[in-house]
N, C-alpha and C positions, 0 to 999 in steps of 0.2 A: 464142671459142677459148681454149684452156687458158692461153697466154701473154698474153692481154689484160688490161691493168692496170684492172679493173674494181671491186676491193675497197677499202674505206676503210682508210687507214693505222692499224696497230695502235699502241698507246702505245710499244712498243719500237721501231717505226720511227721515230717522232716524237723519241723520246729520243735515238737514234742520230744522227738528222739534226741535232738541236740541238747535240749535243757536237761535230759537225764544222763547226758555224757556219751550218748551213743553216737559215734562219727567214724568215718572211713579213715583208719590210721594204720601204718605199718610201724612196729617198733624196730623191724630191720633196718629202715631207713636212719632212725636215730643212732642205731648201733654202727652203721656204715660210716655215717658222717662223723660221729666222734671219733671213730678209729682212723679214719683218713685224716681228719685234722690234728689228732694227737700226734701221729707219726710225722705229719708236716711240720708241726712245732717243734719236735724232737730234732728233725732234720735241720731246722733253720737254727736252732739253738745249740746244735751238735758240738761244736768246737768249744764253746764256753761250758755248756753243761758237762761236756768231758772233763775239762780242767777243774770244774768245782767238785765233780764226783771224785776226780783223782785226789783233789786235795783232802775231801772228806775221808777217803778211805785210807789215805797215808796218815792222816792225823789218828784215825781210830785205831789202825794197827800199830802205829808207833807208841800208843799210850799202853799197849799190853805189856811192853818190856818193863815199864814204870810203876806197874801195879803194886808192887811190893813197897815202893817208897812212898805212895800216895796214901794221904790220911783220908779215910772214907767218913767224912762228916757231912750234915745236912747242906753246908755252904758250897762244898766242893761237889757233891752230887749234882745239886741243883744248878750250879754253874755250868757244870759239864753237860747237864741235860738240855739247859736253855741253848747253850751254844750249839749243840748237835741238832737241835729242832730247828734253830734258825737256819742252818746250813742246808738241811733237807728242804725247809720251806723255800729257800731261794731257788732251788732247783725245781721243785715241782709245782711252785704257785703260778707260773704262766701256763703250764699244762692244765692245771685244775680250772683256771680262768677261761681257757678257751674251751674246755669240756662243758662248762656251765653254760657259756654263750651259745655254743653250737647246739646243745640240747634244747635250748630254748626256742631257737631259731627253727630247727627241725619240727619241734612240736606245733609252733605257731604257723610255720609254713603249710602244714598238711590240714590243720583243722581251724586255724584262725586263733583269736583271742577268746577262751572258752574256759569259765569256771562252773562246775556243776556240783551242787552239794549232794546230789542223788548218788553219785560214785562214791562218796565218802560213807555213806550209810552202811552199817553192817548187813551182810546178806548171808544168813546161817546156811542156805542152800549150797554156797561155796565150799563149805567145810562138811556138807553131807556125803559119806562115802557112796553112796547109791547114785547121787547126782554126779559125783565125780567120775563114777565108772561109766556112767551114761555118755558123759562128755569125752571119755577116752576112746570109747568103741565108735563114737559118731564119725559122720564123714569128716567133720573139721578136724577132730583129733586125729584121725588117719593122715590127713592132708599136713597137718603140723608136724606129725612124727616124720613122715617122709621127707618133708621139707628140712627138718633139722638132721636128717641122716645124710641127705644130699648136700647141705651145706658144710656138714662136718668132713664129708668126703672130699670136696672140693677144696676147702681150707687145708685139710691135711696134705692133699696133693701139692697145693701152691708151696706151703711151707717146706714141703720135703724138697721141692724143686729149688727154693732159694738156699737151702741148707746143702744140698748136693753141689750146687754150683760154687759155694764157698767152703767146700769140705777142707781144702788144704789149708786155708785160712784158720778154720776151727782147730785143726791138729796142730797148727803153729802157734796158736795163741797163748798156750800156757809157757811157752819158752820166750815171750816177748816181754818188754818191760812194761810197767803199769799202763803207761800212756798209750803205748801202740797197742797193747791188748785191749784196753777199753775202747779205742778208736775203731779197731776191727770189729769188735763184738757189738758195737752200737752200729756201725755201718751194715752189717748183716742183719741185725734185728730191723733197721729202718727199711731196708731191701725188702725183706720177707714181709713186714707190716704194710708197707704201700701195695704190695702185690695183693695181699689179703684184703686190704680196704677196697681195692677197685673190684675185685671179684664179689666182695659184700655188698658193694653199692650196685652192681647189676642184678645180684639176687634180690636186693631190696626193691629195686624197680619192679620187678616182676612180682613180688610179694605186695607191693602197694596197688598194682593193678588187680590181683586177686582179692585183696582186702576190700577195695570198692566194689568189685563184682559181689561179693558176699554181703556187704552192707546193703546195697541196692536190692538184692535179693531178700534180706530179712526185712526190708522195709515195705515189700510188695503188699498190696491189700486185696482182698476179695470184693466183689461186686457189692455185696452186703455191707462189708465196711464203709466202703466209699459212700452209699447210700446213707448209712447211719450217720456219718460224718458230715454230710449235707446237711441232714434234718437238725443236727445238733449245732452246728457253727454257721453254715453259710446261708441256710433258709431265713433264720431270723433277721439276719443283716440285709439280705436281699429283699424281705418282705418290708422291713423298715425303709428301705430306699424307694420301694415301689409306693408305699403309703405317703411317703414324703413327696414323691412326684405326683401322685394322685392328688393331693390337697394343693399341690401349687397350681395344677391345671384347673381344679376345680374353683380355686380363688381368682385365676385369671378368667376363667368363663364368666363368674359371678360379677367381676368387674366390667367385663364387656357388656353384659345385660343391663348394668345400672341406667345407662344414657337411654335405653328404650323405655325405662319405667316411666308411669304417670305421676308418681308421688313417692316419696320416701317419708315413712313416719319414723319418729325418733322418741327417746326417753326423756331427756334429749342428749345425754352424754353415754349412757351405758349401752343402748340398743338403736339399731337402725334397720328398718325393714323397707325394701323398695317393692312397691306394688306395681302391677300392670294389667289392664282390663281392655280387652278387644271383643266387643259385642258379637262380632261375626264368627269368632273362634273359640270364645269361652263362655263357659256357664256362669262363671263368677271370677272376681279379680284373683290374679295368681302372685304369689311370691317369687320374685326373680333374683332377689339377693337379700342376705340378712347376715348381721354379725353383731358382736359386743365388742366393746372397748376399742382397741385400735383398729379392728377390722370395721366397726362401725363409723370410726372416723373417717376411714379410707372412703367408705361407701358415701357419706356426707360430702367429702371433698370431690369425688367423682360426679356427684349429682350436681354440685354448686358449678362445675366446670362445663357441663352440658345444660345448665339452665332447668333441671328437674325440681320442682317445688318440694320442699321439705315441711313438714308439719309435725309439730310438736303434741303428742297425745300419749302421755305416761302408760295408762291403763291399756289402751290397744296396743301399743308397742310391746308390752310385755306379754299380753296374750297371744299376739301373732308370733313372736319369737319362741314361746314355748311350745304352740299347738300346732304349727305350720312348718313344714320343711320346704326347702327351695325347690321350685317345680310344681308344688301343690297348689290347689286352689283353697280358698279360704272357706272355714266350717260355716253353716248356715247361721250360728248364733252370732257371728260377727258381721253378718251382711249389714245391718242397719248402721253400726257404727263406722264400717268402711265406706258405705255409701254416701254418709254425711261428709267424710274427709274428700271423696271423689267429686261431689257435688261442689264443694268449696274450691277445689282446685279448678273444675271446669269454669266456675264463674270467674275465677281469679284469671284464667287464660283469655277468656272472652273479653274482660275489661282490658287485658294488656293489647289484644289485638285492635280493640276499639281506640285504644290511645295511639 
């Protein structure tokens, strides 16, 4: 059918979609890469982070025994809050920095550098309950729901496997000292996190391929849309190029015809008209080239190169330029004036040959 979207999207369609912020992108890739990089950073910082966390917890719990002797003034509360905040910041700052960098790299890697104001415009259809219900029961909504359920099941299975593997350590952790307990729990968490991250990365790769498929499908056009776009965008440009090429070819043909002319009549600077007369083939003299300003100058230069006589006659030049097109014979009312010019030219040629 004519309305079926069977045609591949044109470059213009892709460009317009990108301007609106519509690109093939999977948020699962962002989630997987951030998760993996976060646990990798925690693993790399493990011993140091554990010691800082241990010191923070020790200081926090040890202060509970002295609450009755502490004066709760603005100064003491501010000092304690600032110290606690700085301690927490030292622990989480590297992790936050890595998350930000990986999030940016994941986005740029998928869609390149892209900022679209269209995506920031409010769309009241998004908060319309009817539209929301339609999206939920659509094929995409069903696929997203199915994907989420599979993801939760797989992640849950992986976490269960990691916890089962370390069950004895979890049971023994409460009886360990703080350092050993923190190290053990951190090791279990890192092991489970890395496993989950790898599984998420595999899911993300599959989701990215699906998102690209859906995106390409959404951009497809009908034959009518392609024709309309061709009319709107490509045809004017193509016609302009064709007209430019035609003008250039016409100019070349005209300049080629100048050396065959019998005379060039000038204004002298504004117009130049080249005339040719062949008694055997023409009823009247014919205009083989004409132009004004720069084109007129080129015609005169071409005529000079090939020894074509140039005659200045302002009224005749203006009349010929305005009333006769290239390839046409001159009108009857100009026969007399043109005959005088041609007679002068022929006499001039005879004198030249006689010399």
